C-alpha positions as CSV (number, residue, x, y, z in Angstrom):
1,M,-6.3,-16.5,1.1
2,N,-8.2,-13.7,-0.4
3,N,-5.1,-12.1,-2.1
4,I,-5.2,-9.0,0.0
5,D,-2.1,-6.8,-0.9
6,K,0.6,-7.2,1.7
7,R,0.9,-3.4,2.1
8,I,-2.8,-3.4,3.3
9,I,-2.2,-6.2,5.7
10,D,1.0,-4.6,7.1
11,F,-0.8,-1.3,7.6
12,I,-3.7,-3.0,9.5
13,K,-1.3,-4.9,11.7
14,Q,0.7,-1.7,12.6
15,H,-2.3,-0.1,14.2
16,H,-4.7,-1.0,16.9
17,V,-7.7,1.4,16.9
18,L,-10.4,1.4,14.3
19,T,-13.4,3.7,13.9
20,L,-16.6,1.7,13.4
21,A,-19.6,3.3,11.7
22,T,-23.1,2.1,12.2
23,T,-26.6,3.3,11.4
24,F,-30.0,2.9,12.9
25,K,-33.2,4.4,11.4
26,N,-31.1,6.5,9.1
27,K,-29.1,8.0,12.0
28,P,-25.3,7.3,11.7
29,W,-23.0,6.7,14.7
30,C,-19.2,6.1,15.1
31,A,-17.3,4.4,17.8
32,N,-13.5,3.8,18.3
33,C,-12.5,0.3,19.2
34,F,-9.2,-1.4,20.0
35,Y,-8.8,-4.3,17.6
36,V,-6.7,-7.2,16.6
37,Y,-6.6,-8.3,13.0
38,L,-6.5,-12.0,12.2
39,E,-5.0,-12.2,8.7
40,K,-5.8,-15.9,8.0
41,K,-9.5,-15.4,8.8
42,N,-9.6,-11.8,7.5
43,L,-11.3,-10.5,10.6
44,F,-11.1,-7.4,12.8
45,V,-11.8,-8.6,16.3
46,F,-12.8,-6.1,19.1
47,T,-14.6,-6.0,22.4
48,S,-17.8,-4.0,23.1
49,D,-20.6,-4.2,25.5
50,M,-24.1,-5.3,24.3
51,E,-25.5,-2.0,25.6
52,T,-23.4,0.3,23.5
53,K,-25.1,2.3,20.8
54,H,-22.9,1.0,18.0
55,I,-23.7,-2.7,19.0
56,R,-27.4,-2.0,19.5
57,D,-27.4,-0.4,16.0
58,T,-26.0,-3.7,14.5
59,M,-28.9,-5.7,15.8
60,S,-31.0,-4.3,13.0
61,Q,-28.2,-3.6,10.4
62,D,-25.2,-5.9,10.4
63,I,-23.4,-4.2,7.6
64,V,-20.9,-1.6,8.9
65,A,-18.1,0.6,7.7
66,G,-15.0,1.7,9.3
67,S,-11.5,3.2,9.1
68,V,-8.0,2.9,10.4
69,V,-5.8,6.0,10.0
70,L,-2.2,7.2,10.6
71,E,-2.2,10.6,12.1
72,T,0.3,12.9,10.4
73,N,0.5,16.5,9.2
74,I,2.8,15.5,6.3
75,I,0.7,15.1,3.2
76,G,3.3,12.8,1.5
77,K,3.0,10.4,4.4
78,I,-0.8,10.2,4.7
79,R,-2.1,6.6,4.9
80,G,-5.5,5.2,5.8
81,L,-7.8,2.3,5.4
82,Q,-11.6,2.4,4.8
83,F,-13.6,-0.8,5.0
84,Q,-17.1,-2.2,4.7
85,G,-18.1,-5.6,6.1
86,K,-20.4,-7.7,8.2
87,I,-20.3,-7.6,12.0
88,F,-21.1,-10.6,14.1
89,K,-20.8,-11.8,17.7
90,L,-18.2,-14.5,18.0
91,D,-19.7,-17.9,18.7
92,K,-18.2,-20.7,20.6
93,E,-16.4,-22.1,17.6
94,L,-14.4,-19.0,17.0
95,L,-14.5,-17.5,20.4
96,K,-11.6,-19.3,22.1
97,E,-9.1,-18.6,19.3
98,M,-10.2,-15.0,18.9
99,K,-10.2,-14.3,22.6
100,T,-6.6,-15.7,22.9
101,A,-5.4,-13.4,20.1
102,Y,-7.2,-10.4,21.5
103,L,-5.9,-10.9,25.1
104,K,-2.4,-11.4,23.8
105,R,-2.5,-7.9,22.2
106,F,-4.6,-6.3,25.0
107,P,-4.0,-8.2,28.3
108,V,-5.8,-5.5,30.3
109,A,-9.1,-6.7,28.7
110,M,-8.9,-9.8,31.0
111,L,-10.1,-7.4,33.8
112,M,-13.2,-6.5,31.9
113,K,-16.5,-8.3,31.3
114,T,-17.3,-7.7,27.7
115,T,-18.3,-9.4,24.5
116,L,-16.1,-10.1,21.5
117,W,-17.2,-9.1,18.0
118,A,-15.7,-9.5,14.6
119,V,-16.0,-7.6,11.3
120,E,-15.4,-9.6,8.2
121,P,-14.6,-7.0,5.6
122,N,-15.8,-7.4,2.0
123,L,-14.1,-4.2,0.8
124,L,-10.8,-2.7,1.8
125,K,-9.6,0.6,0.4
126,Y,-6.1,1.7,1.4
127,T,-4.7,5.1,0.6
128,D,-1.0,5.5,0.8
129,N,0.5,8.9,-0.4
130,R,4.0,7.4,-0.1
131,L,3.1,5.5,-3.3
132,G,2.0,8.7,-5.1
133,F,-0.5,11.3,-4.1
134,G,-3.9,9.8,-3.6
135,K,-2.7,6.3,-4.5
136,K,-5.3,3.7,-3.6
137,L,-5.1,-0.1,-3.3
138,V,-8.6,-1.7,-3.4
139,W,-9.5,-5.3,-2.4
140,K,-13.0,-6.7,-2.8
141,S,-14.2,-10.1,-1.5
142,K,-15.2,-12.7,-4.1
143,K,-18.0,-13.9,-1.8
């Protein structure tokens, strides 16, 4: 595996909504997406229609950023993840496995016609104030 710190993986798996940041012609955009994280493949998998602005943006720029956060008012408990990576539409090879994992976590998605996407992160930066104020764990892909 990519030697991602277990604390980062645990945080990612405890949550289910990410904020995805895209850009098109120097105009940024954010979208919130329900996700499932596949640890063995290091992929965030989510659904989104082809017509959404954030997906249209990725047609010309497939590098995205995002975040996953814990909402809290207690400074000592602040935790959050920022990431960068490459977004891609799941092809037939990965689609069945990823769709099964996604529908297991979000069965209501069976009722929707949508497209599955994945973000393969190349940078994960996790902040966890429980480890000390502003303590950050950083992982970078070796690819």
